[in-house]
VEXDREN-2710 file (C-alpha; in Angstrom, 1 decimal):
% VEXDREN-2710
k/r/px/py/pz
1/MET/-0.1/-0.4/-0.1
2/PRO/1.4/3.3/-0.7
3/ALA/2.8/5.1/2.1
4/ASP/2.0/9.0/1.6
5/GLY/0.8/11.7/0.0
6/PHE/-3.0/11.1/-0.4
7/ASP/-5.2/14.1/0.5
8/ALA/-8.0/10.9/0.8
9/VAL/-8.1/7.0/1.3
10/VAL/-11.4/5.4/0.9
11/VAL/-12.0/2.0/2.2
12/GLY/-14.2/-0.8/0.0
13/SER/-14.9/-0.2/-3.9
14/GLY/-18.7/-0.6/-3.7
15/PRO/-20.9/1.3/-5.6
16/ASN/-20.8/3.9/-2.6
17/GLY/-17.1/3.7/-2.1
18/LEU/-16.9/4.4/-5.9
19/SER/-18.7/7.4/-5.7
20/GLY/-17.1/8.9/-3.2
21/ALA/-13.8/8.3/-4.4
22/LEU/-15.1/9.5/-7.9
23/THR/-16.1/13.1/-5.9
24/LEU/-13.0/13.5/-4.1
25/ALA/-11.0/13.3/-7.0
26/ALA/-13.0/15.4/-9.3
27/ALA/-12.5/18.2/-6.5
28/GLY/-8.6/18.3/-7.2
29/ARG/-7.8/15.4/-4.1
30/ARG/-5.4/13.0/-4.3
31/VAL/-7.0/9.8/-3.6
32/LEU/-6.3/6.1/-2.7
33/LEU/-8.7/3.7/-2.9
34/VAL/-8.3/0.4/-1.0
35/GLU/-10.2/-2.6/-1.7
36/GLY/-9.8/-6.4/0.3
37/ALA/-11.0/-8.4/-2.3
38/ARG/-9.2/-9.3/-5.5
39/ARG/-11.4/-7.7/-8.0
40/PHE/-13.2/-4.0/-7.4
41/GLY/-16.5/-3.5/-7.1
42/GLY/-18.0/-4.8/-4.3
43/GLY/-22.1/-5.7/-4.8
44/LEU/-21.0/-4.7/-9.0
45/ARG/-18.7/-7.9/-9.1
46/THR/-19.4/-10.7/-12.0
47/GLU/-17.9/-14.0/-12.1
48/GLU/-18.4/-17.5/-13.6
49/LEU/-19.5/-18.9/-10.8
50/THR/-21.2/-21.9/-12.5
51/LEU/-19.7/-23.2/-16.3
52/PRO/-17.0/-21.6/-18.1
53/GLY/-18.7/-18.7/-20.4
54/TYR/-21.6/-18.0/-18.2
55/ALA/-21.3/-14.7/-16.8
56/HIS/-23.2/-14.3/-13.4
57/ASP/-23.6/-11.2/-11.4
58/VAL/-22.8/-11.8/-7.7
59/CYS/-25.3/-9.3/-6.0
60/ALA/-26.7/-6.8/-7.9
61/SER/-27.8/-6.9/-11.4
62/VAL/-30.2/-5.0/-12.4
63/LEU/-29.4/-1.4/-12.4
64/ALA/-32.1/0.7/-12.7
65/ILE/-31.2/2.9/-9.5
66/ALA/-27.9/3.7/-10.6
67/VAL/-29.0/5.0/-14.1
68/ALA/-31.4/7.3/-12.5
69/SER/-29.3/8.3/-9.2
70/PRO/-27.9/11.8/-9.6
71/ALA/-24.6/10.8/-8.0
72/PHE/-23.9/8.3/-11.5
73/ARG/-26.4/9.7/-14.7
74/ASP/-23.8/12.5/-15.7
75/LEU/-20.7/11.0/-15.4
76/ASP/-20.7/9.6/-18.9
77/LEU/-19.1/6.6/-18.1
78/LYS/-18.2/3.8/-21.0
79/VAL/-20.9/1.3/-19.9
80/GLU/-23.8/0.0/-22.0
81/PHE/-27.1/-0.5/-20.4
82/ALA/-29.7/-2.9/-22.0
83/HIS/-33.1/-2.8/-21.2
84/PRO/-34.8/-5.8/-21.5
85/PRO/-38.2/-6.1/-23.8
86/ILE/-40.4/-6.0/-20.3
87/PRO/-39.1/-4.3/-17.0
88/ALA/-40.5/-6.8/-14.5
89/ALA/-42.9/-9.7/-14.5
90/HIS/-45.4/-11.7/-11.9
91/PRO/-47.1/-14.4/-13.1
92/LEU/-50.0/-15.9/-11.0
93/ASP/-51.6/-19.4/-10.9
94/ASP/-54.8/-18.3/-12.3
95/GLY/-54.4/-16.2/-15.2
96/PRO/-51.6/-14.4/-17.4
97/ALA/-49.0/-12.6/-15.7
98/VAL/-49.3/-9.3/-14.9
99/LEU/-46.4/-7.0/-16.7
100/VAL/-44.8/-3.7/-16.1
101/HIS/-43.6/-2.2/-19.1
102/ARG/-41.6/0.9/-19.8
103/ASP/-44.9/3.0/-20.9
104/PRO/-47.4/3.5/-17.9
105/ALA/-50.4/3.6/-20.2
106/ARG/-49.7/-0.1/-21.0
107/THR/-48.9/-1.3/-18.0
108/ALA/-52.1/0.2/-16.8
109/ALA/-54.3/-1.5/-19.6
110/GLY/-53.1/-4.9/-18.4
111/LEU/-54.3/-4.1/-14.7
112/GLY/-58.4/-4.0/-16.0
113/ARG/-60.4/-1.4/-13.5
114/ASP/-57.3/-0.5/-11.5
115/GLY/-55.3/0.6/-14.4
116/VAL/-56.5/4.1/-13.4
117/ALA/-55.4/3.7/-9.8
118/TRP/-51.9/2.7/-11.1
119/LEU/-51.8/6.0/-13.0
120/GLU/-52.7/8.2/-10.2
121/THR/-49.9/6.6/-8.0
122/VAL/-46.9/4.9/-10.0
123/GLY/-47.5/7.1/-12.8
124/ALA/-47.9/10.1/-10.6
125/ALA/-44.6/9.2/-9.0
126/ALA/-43.0/8.5/-12.4
127/ARG/-44.3/11.9/-13.8
128/ALA/-42.9/13.7/-11.2
129/GLY/-39.7/12.4/-13.1
130/LEU/-35.7/13.2/-11.5
131/PRO/-36.8/16.0/-9.0
132/LEU/-39.1/13.3/-7.2
133/LEU/-36.4/10.9/-7.5
134/ASP/-33.6/13.2/-6.5
135/THR/-35.8/14.5/-3.7
136/LEU/-35.9/10.6/-2.5
137/LEU/-32.5/10.0/-2.0
138/ALA/-31.2/13.5/-1.0
139/PRO/-30.2/14.2/2.4
140/LEU/-33.2/15.7/4.7
141/GLY/-34.0/19.3/3.8
142/VAL/-35.7/21.4/1.5
143/PRO/-37.1/19.0/-1.7
144/ARG/-36.6/19.5/-5.2
145/ALA/-40.1/19.0/-5.9
146/PRO/-41.8/19.7/-2.7
147/VAL/-45.8/19.0/-3.9
148/ALA/-44.6/15.6/-5.6
149/ALA/-43.0/14.7/-2.4
150/ALA/-45.5/15.0/-0.2
151/ARG/-47.8/13.4/-2.0
152/PHE/-45.4/10.2/-2.5
153/GLY/-45.1/10.4/1.3
154/ALA/-48.7/10.2/2.2
155/SER/-48.6/7.0/0.5
156/ALA/-44.9/5.7/0.9
157/LEU/-45.4/6.2/4.6
158/LEU/-48.3/3.5/4.8
159/PRO/-47.2/-0.6/5.2
160/ALA/-47.7/-2.3/1.6
161/THR/-50.8/-4.3/2.9
162/VAL/-52.8/-1.4/3.9
163/PHE/-51.9/0.7/0.8
164/ALA/-52.2/-2.5/-2.1
165/ARG/-55.7/-3.2/-0.2
166/THR/-57.2/0.3/0.2
167/VAL/-55.7/1.7/-3.4
168/PHE/-56.6/-1.4/-5.8
169/ARG/-59.1/-4.1/-6.2
170/THR/-58.2/-6.5/-8.1
171/PRO/-56.0/-9.4/-6.7
172/ARG/-53.5/-8.8/-10.2
173/ALA/-52.9/-5.1/-9.2
174/ARG/-52.4/-6.2/-5.5
175/ALA/-50.0/-9.4/-6.1
176/LEU/-48.1/-6.8/-8.1
177/LEU/-47.5/-3.9/-5.4
178/ALA/-46.5/-6.6/-3.5
179/GLY/-43.7/-8.1/-5.5
180/MET/-42.5/-4.7/-5.6
181/ALA/-42.7/-3.7/-2.1
182/ALA/-41.3/-7.1/-0.9
183/HIS/-37.9/-5.8/-2.4
184/SER/-37.7/-3.9/0.8
185/MET/-37.3/-7.3/2.8
186/LEU/-39.6/-6.0/5.4
187/ASP/-42.5/-7.7/6.6
188/LEU/-45.2/-6.1/4.4
189/ARG/-47.2/-4.9/7.2
190/ALA/-44.3/-2.7/8.4
191/PRO/-45.0/1.2/7.5
192/ILE/-42.8/2.5/4.3
193/SER/-43.1/-1.0/2.9
194/ALA/-45.5/0.8/0.5
195/GLY/-42.9/3.4/-0.4
196/TYR/-39.8/1.1/-1.5
197/GLY/-42.6/-0.9/-3.7
198/LEU/-43.7/2.9/-5.2
199/MET/-40.3/3.9/-5.9
200/LEU/-39.1/0.3/-7.7
201/ALA/-42.3/0.3/-9.6
202/SER/-42.2/4.1/-11.1
203/LEU/-38.4/3.6/-11.7
204/ALA/-39.7/0.7/-14.5
205/HIS/-41.2/3.9/-15.7
206/LEU/-39.0/6.5/-15.5
207/ALA/-35.6/4.5/-16.3
208/GLY/-36.3/1.2/-17.1
209/TRP/-34.9/-1.8/-15.2
210/PRO/-31.5/-2.3/-17.1
211/VAL/-28.4/-4.6/-17.1
212/ALA/-25.1/-3.8/-17.6
213/ARG/-23.7/-5.3/-20.8
214/GLY/-21.2/-7.9/-20.2
215/GLY/-22.1/-7.7/-16.8
216/SER/-22.3/-5.3/-13.5
217/GLN/-18.6/-5.7/-12.9
218/THR/-18.0/-3.3/-16.1
219/PHE/-19.8/-0.4/-14.3
220/ALA/-17.1/-1.0/-11.4
221/ASP/-14.3/-1.2/-14.2
222/ALA/-15.7/2.2/-15.7
223/MET/-15.5/4.1/-12.4
224/VAL/-12.1/2.6/-11.6
225/ALA/-10.9/3.8/-15.0
226/ARG/-12.4/7.1/-14.5
227/LEU/-10.3/7.6/-11.0
228/ARG/-7.2/6.5/-12.7
229/GLU/-7.6/9.0/-15.2
230/LEU/-8.5/11.5/-12.2
231/GLY/-5.0/10.5/-10.8
232/GLY/-6.4/8.3/-8.3
233/GLU/-4.6/5.3/-7.2
234/THR/-6.0/1.7/-6.2
235/VAL/-4.9/-1.4/-4.2
236/SER/-7.3/-4.5/-4.6
237/GLY/-6.3/-7.9/-2.1
238/ARG/-5.8/-6.0/0.8
239/TRP/-8.4/-5.7/4.0
240/VAL/-8.4/-3.3/6.2
241/ARG/-8.7/-4.2/9.9
242/ASP/-7.7/-1.4/11.9
243/LEU/-7.4/2.1/10.7
244/GLY/-4.1/2.4/11.9
245/GLU/-2.9/0.6/8.7
246/LEU/-4.2/3.5/6.5
247/PRO/-1.5/6.2/5.5
248/PRO/-2.2/9.2/6.8
249/ALA/-4.6/11.5/4.8
250/ARG/-7.1/14.8/5.8
251/THR/-10.3/12.2/4.3
252/THR/-10.7/8.7/5.3
253/LEU/-14.1/7.3/3.7
254/LEU/-15.5/4.2/4.6
255/ASP/-17.8/2.0/2.7
256/VAL/-18.3/-0.3/5.4
257/THR/-21.1/-1.3/7.7
258/PRO/-21.3/-0.7/11.2
259/ARG/-20.1/-3.6/12.4
260/GLN/-16.6/-3.6/10.4
261/PHE/-16.3/0.0/11.7
262/LEU/-16.6/-0.7/15.1
263/ARG/-13.7/-3.2/14.6
264/MET/-11.7/-1.3/12.7
265/ALA/-12.1/1.9/15.1
266/GLY/-11.6/-0.1/18.3
267/PRO/-11.3/2.1/21.6
268/ARG/-10.3/5.3/19.5
269/LEU/-14.2/5.6/19.5
270/PRO/-16.0/7.4/22.2
271/ALA/-17.8/4.8/24.2
272/GLY/-21.6/6.7/23.6
273/TYR/-21.1/6.5/19.8
274/ARG/-19.7/3.1/20.3
275/GLU/-23.0/2.0/22.1
276/ARG/-25.3/3.8/19.7
277/LEU/-23.7/2.3/16.6
278/SER/-23.9/-1.0/18.2
279/ARG/-27.8/-1.0/18.5
280/PHE/-27.7/-0.6/15.0
281/ARG/-30.0/-3.4/13.8
282/TYR/-29.4/-5.9/10.7
283/GLY/-32.1/-7.0/8.1
284/PRO/-33.3/-10.4/7.3
285/GLY/-30.8/-12.0/4.4
286/VAL/-31.1/-14.1/1.7
287/PHE/-30.3/-17.3/-0.1
288/LYS/-29.0/-16.8/-3.3
289/LEU/-28.9/-19.4/-6.4
290/ASP/-27.0/-19.1/-10.0
291/TRP/-27.9/-21.5/-12.6
292/ALA/-26.5/-22.3/-16.2
293/LEU/-29.5/-23.3/-18.2
294/SER/-29.4/-24.9/-21.7
295/GLY/-31.9/-22.7/-22.8
296/PRO/-34.8/-20.1/-21.6
297/VAL/-36.8/-20.6/-18.8
298/PRO/-39.8/-22.4/-20.1
299/TRP/-42.6/-20.4/-18.7
300/ARG/-46.4/-21.0/-18.3
301/ASP/-47.0/-17.6/-19.6
302/PRO/-44.4/-17.1/-22.8
303/ALA/-44.5/-13.3/-22.2
304/VAL/-42.4/-13.7/-19.5
305/ALA/-39.7/-14.6/-21.4
306/GLY/-38.9/-10.6/-22.3
307/ALA/-39.1/-9.6/-18.5
308/GLY/-35.8/-9.2/-16.8
309/THR/-36.9/-9.4/-13.5
310/VAL/-39.6/-11.8/-12.1
311/HIS/-41.7/-11.9/-8.9
312/LEU/-42.6/-15.6/-7.7
313/GLY/-44.6/-15.7/-4.9
314/GLY/-48.4/-15.5/-6.0
315/THR/-51.0/-13.2/-4.5
316/LEU/-50.3/-10.4/-1.8
317/ALA/-51.6/-12.3/1.1
318/GLU/-49.2/-15.0/0.2
319/ILE/-45.8/-12.9/-0.4
320/ALA/-47.3/-10.9/2.9
321/HIS/-46.9/-14.1/4.6
322/SER/-43.7/-15.2/3.0
323/GLU/-42.1/-12.2/4.4
324/ALA/-43.8/-11.6/8.0
325/GLU/-42.6/-15.4/8.3
326/VAL/-39.0/-14.4/7.6
327/THR/-39.2/-11.7/9.9
328/ALA/-40.5/-14.3/12.8
329/GLY/-37.2/-16.0/12.0
330/ARG/-38.4/-18.9/10.3
331/HIS/-38.2/-20.1/6.9
332/PRO/-41.5/-20.0/4.3
333/ARG/-42.5/-22.9/3.0
334/ARG/-43.6/-21.2/-0.3
335/PRO/-40.7/-18.0/-0.5
336/TYR/-41.1/-14.9/-2.5
337/VAL/-38.3/-15.1/-4.9
338/LEU/-36.7/-12.5/-7.1
339/VAL/-35.8/-14.1/-10.2
340/VAL/-33.5/-11.9/-12.9
341/GLN/-33.4/-13.3/-15.9
342/PRO/-30.0/-11.2/-17.7
343/CYS/-30.5/-12.9/-21.1
344/ALA/-33.5/-11.5/-21.8
345/ALA/-31.5/-8.0/-22.3
346/ASP/-27.8/-9.2/-22.8
347/PRO/-27.8/-12.8/-24.7
348/THR/-23.7/-11.9/-24.1
349/ARG/-23.6/-13.4/-20.7
350/ALA/-23.7/-16.9/-21.7
351/PRO/-22.8/-19.1/-25.0
352/ARG/-25.2/-19.3/-27.7
353/GLY/-28.4/-20.8/-27.0
354/GLY/-27.3/-20.9/-23.3
355/HIS/-29.3/-18.9/-20.5
356/THR/-27.8/-17.7/-17.3
357/LEU/-30.3/-17.5/-14.2
358/TRP/-30.2/-15.2/-10.7
359/ALA/-32.5/-15.7/-8.0
360/TYR/-32.4/-15.1/-4.2
361/CYS/-35.3/-15.5/-1.6
362/HIS/-35.1/-14.1/2.1
363/VAL/-34.1/-16.0/5.0
364/PRO/-33.4/-14.7/8.7
365/ASN/-30.6/-13.1/9.2
366/GLY/-27.8/-15.4/9.4
367/SER/-29.5/-18.4/8.2
368/GLY/-28.0/-21.9/7.8
369/VAL/-31.1/-23.6/5.7
370/ASP/-30.4/-24.8/2.1
371/MET/-33.2/-22.9/0.4
372/THR/-32.4/-24.4/-3.4
373/GLU/-35.4/-26.8/-3.5
374/ALA/-38.0/-24.3/-1.8
375/VAL/-36.4/-21.7/-4.6
376/GLU/-36.6/-24.1/-7.5
377/ALA/-40.2/-25.5/-6.8
378/GLN/-41.2/-21.9/-6.9
379/ILE/-40.2/-21.6/-10.5
380/GLU/-40.9/-24.9/-11.2
381/ARG/-44.6/-23.4/-10.1
382/TYR/-44.7/-21.1/-13.1
383/ALA/-42.5/-22.6/-15.3
384/PRO/-43.0/-26.4/-15.5
385/GLY/-39.9/-28.4/-16.7
386/PHE/-37.4/-25.5/-15.7
387/ARG/-34.9/-28.4/-13.6
388/ASP/-34.8/-30.0/-17.2
389/LEU/-32.4/-27.4/-18.4
390/VAL/-30.0/-26.8/-15.4
391/LEU/-26.3/-27.4/-16.5
392/ALA/-24.9/-26.0/-13.2
393/ARG/-26.0/-23.8/-10.4
394/SER/-24.0/-21.9/-7.8
395/ALA/-26.0/-22.1/-3.9
396/ARG/-24.8/-19.3/-1.5
397/GLY/-26.5/-18.8/1.7
398/PRO/-25.8/-16.1/4.4
399/ALA/-22.4/-17.4/5.4
400/ASP/-21.2/-17.9/1.7
401/LEU/-22.1/-14.2/1.0
402/GLU/-20.6/-12.4/4.2
403/ARG/-17.4/-14.2/3.5
404/HIS/-17.1/-13.2/-0.5
405/ASN/-18.0/-9.3/1.4
406/PRO/-18.2/-8.7/4.8
407/ASN/-20.8/-6.0/4.0
408/LEU/-23.2/-8.6/3.6
409/VAL/-23.5/-9.4/7.9
410/GLY/-25.5/-12.2/8.2
411/GLY/-26.6/-12.1/4.4
412/ASP/-28.1/-8.8/4.7
413/ILE/-28.4/-7.0/1.2
414/GLY/-29.3/-3.9/2.0
415/GLY/-26.5/-2.9/4.3
416/GLY/-29.1/-2.7/7.4
417/LEU/-32.5/-3.1/8.6
418/ALA/-34.7/-1.0/6.2
419/SER/-37.3/-0.1/8.8
420/LEU/-38.8/3.4/9.6
421/TRP/-36.4/4.3/12.5
422/GLN/-33.1/3.3/10.4
423/PHE/-34.5/5.2/7.8
424/ALA/-34.0/8.3/10.1
425/ALA/-31.4/6.9/12.0
426/ARG/-29.0/5.3/9.5
427/PRO/-26.8/4.4/11.4
428/VAL/-27.3/6.7/14.0
429/LEU/-29.9/9.9/14.4
430/SER/-27.7/12.6/13.1
431/PRO/-28.2/15.7/10.7
432/ARG/-24.8/14.6/9.6
433/PRO/-24.8/10.7/9.8
434/TRP/-21.8/9.9/7.7
435/ARG/-19.6/11.9/10.2
436/THR/-18.1/9.8/12.8
437/PRO/-16.3/11.1/16.1
438/LEU/-12.8/10.6/14.7
439/PRO/-11.2/13.5/12.9
440/GLY/-12.1/13.4/9.0
441/VAL/-13.5/10.1/9.0
442/TYR/-16.8/9.6/7.2
443/LEU/-18.9/6.4/7.2
444/CYS/-20.4/6.2/3.2
445/SER/-22.1/2.4/2.9
446/SER/-25.3/1.7/2.6
447/SER/-25.8/1.8/6.2
448/THR/-26.1/5.5/6.1
449/PRO/-28.4/7.5/4.0
450/PRO/-30.0/7.0/1.5
451/GLY/-29.4/3.3/2.2
452/ALA/-29.7/0.3/0.2
453/GLY/-29.6/0.3/-3.7
454/ALA/-26.6/0.7/-6.0
455/HIS/-27.0/4.4/-6.2
456/GLY/-23.8/5.5/-5.0
457/MET/-25.6/8.4/-3.1
458/GLY/-23.9/7.3/0.6
459/GLY/-20.8/7.7/-0.9
460/ARG/-21.2/10.9/-2.9
461/GLU/-23.0/12.6/0.3
462/ALA/-20.1/11.5/2.6
463/ALA/-17.3/13.0/0.2
464/ARG/-19.1/16.5/-0.2
465/LEU/-19.4/16.9/3.4
466/ALA/-16.0/15.9/3.8
467/LEU/-15.2/18.4/1.3
468/ARG/-16.9/21.1/3.2
469/GLU/-15.1/20.0/6.6
470/SER/-11.4/19.6/5.4
END
């Protein structure tokens, strides 16, 4: 590791670490980026997890929030984003799948008598455009779109179950909203779970749900290349376990969760702050599967083949029950399963004729239960014959995921529980939650506002605060 001469050191090269490093370097600071893994990217890594020639995204795959985020959208990186014909689909047992198109009107047409309600809620958020998204991702303050934000907030604060049953009348629309809201990894009876669903659904209309051609790794690699163009230096394969291992610098940004920070800082932190940080809560974990397939998934409804993302779980009641079971520390027999079909947008992910598939279900934090059978049964439920196409599979539970990336504590891919309290106090209640009591040291992971997602905003806000204070 280079010894000195740096204005800033950034530890961790996930979306937030990369965003923070780029913000500092663009301001003229000499930046050192340190990554523990062999490859840069954190949650943006792509590897051959099954067979040679089959490229699998290890964590983040669908990058809707990345292409729309103010931290990334003006960088003009050398990345090609590929859009599937249909952003998302929600198969059902008793009829055709519900499809979310880029066009809100086309989506509404498939929802029958709930079409107008969709346009007045999800459609309204999409029409509010980037000013509303920027408001939702920004630190608390004067909103860029105050009217739209107030309208969105009134619905967003509700539990997803309450919102879906109040606003929609048909099982199809209610199920669609539940599949979106379950991305939050919250009990759908919990406050603000509706907000996550509304934002994600509106992003399908506003920006689409694309993947990076060639894999999410290309997005990370493009940011690392830009950092080097700006004079930044990079080191990979070096785990930082104590802050004393870092070269001296005015600013240190840490793309780590509270648990890693407590270990790295040790007794340097005041007892009161250590106590507050130790109360930070992690959310459920995930059990993730990747498959190399000999052909496309044989969905019962052929339209689902064009969807980049597929939500499996049935009705609102069934998905809500699955998420409530996980919150209670149990493993649902029929879990909600989030599926990504990268080859629907990017055929380069597999050899000619082959396909890759990516899926996870939610499990209690730290679970050691193998959910392969339960996940594949859910896929077979809507795509009979799926297992006949499996050439190879990679299964990773919470412990495997945390070994691969220590920020995934207990398999939590969101950097902490997405509850109402931790929406306001992330990682502690503070007007400047990125700042720590250590001079020049800032947290910038998804454990800081605005939370989970490959948006890079935690890194950008931490870097901007550091620039103002140094």
